[in-house]
C-alpha positions as CSV (number, residue, x, y, z in Angstrom):
1,M,11.6,19.6,-7.7
2,A,10.4,16.1,-6.8
3,S,9.5,13.6,-9.5
4,T,5.8,13.1,-10.2
5,T,6.4,9.3,-10.7
6,P,6.4,7.3,-7.5
7,I,9.9,5.9,-6.7
8,Q,9.8,2.1,-6.0
9,T,13.3,1.9,-4.4
10,T,15.2,4.3,-2.2
11,D,18.7,5.5,-2.7
12,W,19.7,6.0,0.9
13,S,22.8,8.0,-0.1
14,K,20.3,10.8,-1.1
15,C,17.6,12.5,0.8
16,A,15.3,9.7,1.9
17,L,12.2,12.0,1.4
18,C,12.7,13.7,-2.0
19,Q,15.5,11.5,-3.6
20,E,16.7,14.6,-5.3
21,H,20.2,16.1,-5.7
22,S,20.4,19.6,-4.2
23,I,22.9,22.1,-3.0
24,E,21.2,21.8,0.4
25,K,23.3,19.6,2.7
26,L,21.9,16.4,4.1
27,T,21.3,16.2,7.8
28,S,21.7,13.1,10.0
29,P,18.6,13.0,12.2
30,T,18.4,11.9,15.8
31,A,16.5,8.7,16.9
32,G,13.7,11.0,18.1
33,S,13.5,12.7,14.7
34,Y,13.2,9.3,13.0
35,Q,10.2,8.4,15.2
36,I,8.5,11.7,14.7
37,I,8.9,11.9,10.9
38,A,7.9,8.2,10.5
39,E,4.8,8.7,12.6
40,N,3.9,11.9,10.7
41,I,4.4,10.4,7.3
42,S,2.0,7.6,8.1
43,Q,-0.6,9.9,9.5
44,F,-0.4,12.3,6.5
45,C,-0.9,9.2,4.2
46,E,-3.9,8.0,6.2
47,L,-5.5,11.5,6.0
48,N,-4.8,11.5,2.3
49,C,-3.0,14.8,2.6
50,M,0.6,14.1,1.8
51,P,2.6,17.4,1.5
52,V,4.7,15.8,-1.3
53,Q,4.1,12.7,-3.4
54,I,6.0,9.8,-1.8
55,D,5.5,6.1,-2.3
56,I,5.8,5.2,1.4
57,S,6.3,1.5,0.6
58,R,9.8,2.4,-0.4
59,L,10.5,3.7,3.1
60,N,9.5,0.4,4.7
61,S,11.7,-2.7,4.5
62,G,9.2,-4.8,6.3
63,N,9.5,-3.7,9.9
64,G,8.0,-0.2,9.7
65,I,9.3,3.2,8.5
66,E,11.0,4.1,11.7
67,V,12.9,0.9,12.0
68,T,13.9,1.2,8.3
69,F,15.2,4.7,8.9
70,H,17.4,3.4,11.7
71,E,18.7,0.5,9.7
72,Q,19.6,2.6,6.7
73,N,20.9,5.6,8.7
74,A,18.5,7.7,6.6
75,Q,19.4,11.4,5.9
76,W,17.3,14.2,4.5
77,H,17.2,17.8,3.7
78,K,15.9,20.0,6.5
79,S,13.5,21.7,4.1
80,C,12.0,18.3,3.2
81,S,11.6,17.2,6.8
82,L,9.8,20.4,7.7
83,K,7.1,19.5,5.2
84,F,6.3,16.6,7.5
85,S,6.5,18.5,10.8
86,T,4.1,18.0,13.6
87,S,2.8,21.6,13.3
88,K,1.9,21.0,9.7
89,L,0.2,17.7,10.6
90,D,-1.8,19.5,13.3
91,R,-3.0,22.1,10.7
92,V,-4.1,19.3,8.4
93,K,-6.0,17.6,11.2
94,K,-7.7,20.9,12.1
95,R,-8.7,21.5,8.5
96,K,-10.1,18.0,8.2
97,S,-12.1,18.5,11.4
98,A,-13.4,21.7,10.1
99,E,-14.4,20.0,6.8
100,F,-16.4,17.4,8.7
101,D,-18.1,20.1,10.7
102,D,-19.0,22.0,7.6
103,K,-20.5,18.9,6.0
104,A,-22.5,18.2,9.1
105,T,-23.9,21.7,9.2
106,T,-24.8,21.5,5.5
107,S,-26.6,18.2,6.0
108,K,-28.6,19.5,8.9
109,R,-30.0,22.3,6.7
110,I,-31.3,19.7,4.2
111,F,-33.7,18.2,6.7
112,T,-36.6,20.2,8.0
113,R,-38.0,17.9,10.6
114,S,-36.2,17.3,13.9
115,S,-37.1,13.6,13.9
116,T,-35.4,13.1,10.5
117,E,-32.3,15.0,11.7
118,E,-32.1,12.7,14.8
119,A,-32.5,9.6,12.7
120,N,-29.6,10.6,10.5
121,T,-27.4,11.8,13.3
122,H,-27.4,8.5,15.2
123,M,-27.5,5.3,13.3
124,P,-29.4,2.4,15.1
125,E,-27.0,0.5,17.4
126,D,-27.8,-3.1,16.4
127,S,-25.9,-5.9,14.8
128,T,-27.0,-5.1,11.3
129,H,-24.9,-1.9,11.3
130,P,-21.1,-1.8,11.3
131,T,-19.3,-0.4,14.4
132,C,-15.9,1.0,15.1
133,F,-13.2,-1.7,15.7
134,F,-11.8,0.3,18.6
135,C,-14.8,1.8,20.5
136,S,-17.6,-0.6,19.2
137,K,-19.8,2.4,18.5
138,P,-21.6,2.9,15.1
139,G,-20.8,5.8,12.8
140,T,-22.7,9.0,12.9
141,K,-23.2,11.8,10.4
142,T,-20.5,13.8,12.1
143,E,-18.2,10.9,12.9
144,K,-18.2,8.5,9.9
145,L,-16.7,5.1,9.8
146,H,-13.7,4.4,7.5
147,E,-12.7,0.9,6.3
148,V,-9.2,-0.3,6.7
149,S,-7.7,-0.6,3.2
150,T,-4.0,-0.7,3.7
151,F,-1.6,-3.1,5.4
152,Q,0.2,-0.1,6.8
153,V,-2.7,0.7,9.1
154,D,-2.9,-3.0,10.1
155,F,0.8,-3.0,11.0
156,R,0.7,0.2,13.0
157,V,-2.4,-0.9,14.9
158,R,-0.8,-4.2,15.9
159,K,2.4,-2.4,16.9
160,C,0.4,0.0,19.1
161,A,-1.6,-2.8,20.7
162,Q,1.5,-4.7,21.5
163,K,3.3,-1.6,22.8
164,L,0.3,-0.7,25.0
165,Q,-0.3,-4.3,26.0
166,D,-4.0,-3.7,25.3
167,E,-5.4,-7.2,25.9
168,N,-8.9,-6.3,24.6
169,L,-7.4,-4.9,21.3
170,L,-5.0,-7.8,20.9
171,A,-7.9,-10.3,21.3
172,K,-9.8,-8.6,18.6
173,L,-6.8,-8.6,16.3
174,S,-6.3,-12.3,16.9
175,A,-9.6,-13.0,15.2
176,G,-8.2,-12.7,11.7
177,P,-4.9,-12.5,9.7
178,D,-5.2,-8.7,9.3
179,L,-7.7,-5.8,9.6
180,I,-8.5,-5.9,5.9
181,A,-9.6,-9.5,6.1
182,L,-11.7,-8.6,9.2
183,E,-13.3,-5.8,7.2
184,A,-12.5,-3.6,10.2
185,K,-13.9,-0.1,10.3
186,Y,-12.9,2.8,12.5
187,H,-13.6,6.4,13.5
188,A,-10.7,8.6,12.5
189,G,-10.6,10.0,16.0
190,C,-10.3,6.6,17.6
191,L,-7.4,5.6,15.4
192,T,-5.6,8.9,16.1
193,T,-6.2,8.4,19.8
194,L,-4.6,4.9,19.7
195,Y,-1.6,6.3,17.9
196,N,-1.1,9.1,20.3
197,R,-1.4,6.7,23.3
198,A,1.3,4.6,21.9
199,V,3.6,7.5,21.2
200,R,3.5,8.5,24.8
201,I,4.8,5.1,25.9
202,P,8.7,5.0,26.2
203,Q,10.3,2.6,23.6
204,E,12.0,0.1,25.8
205,S,12.4,-3.0,23.6
206,D,11.6,-2.0,20.0
207,S,13.0,-5.1,18.3
208,S,11.3,-7.5,20.7
209,S,8.0,-5.6,20.3
210,E,8.3,-5.9,16.5
211,Q,8.7,-9.6,16.6
212,M,5.8,-10.1,19.1
213,C,3.6,-7.9,16.9
214,K,4.4,-10.1,13.9
215,G,3.5,-13.2,15.9
216,V,0.1,-11.7,16.7
């Protein structure tokens, strides 16, 4: 059973995920598995639905979780990696989406006049209201804005922008040292779309991309 106290350093001779001794043998993942598990761990964390308690900072030596896995030749128990599978992540996303829909339905019942419903469904699109860093649209009752609060999100967004060579996004990122300083806000759907676009791009020069991303 995993410890309830976050582990600050990783013993790479053990399972990188649970850090526990077990009769279950450790497996040596493929490069593709490193990428999938690294991406899924980050998304589970951003959704605040980690299947097990992990201090993900211990999995990142500075260049991202996937790169750290490669550098350390990370191993893990198959049962641990299954907790971070794409199918489980998809179920979490669907549950989150259903929760948003339920909240939207409940909110609509509170208001009796259609004009009030309309005013709450669409916020005024003017400069006094925050907009999504990616689509430049304001938040709505069903698609709220979230504020970037971790450097992990900043790192992944910059990595995706560089990988996609998205000039518009790179220009926005150059306006400040990081997304937290820019007080950037985003729709959860826009952030997920960016990640999915980047995943579909073949990794041709990972180390070079990492260095360029740091420069930005």
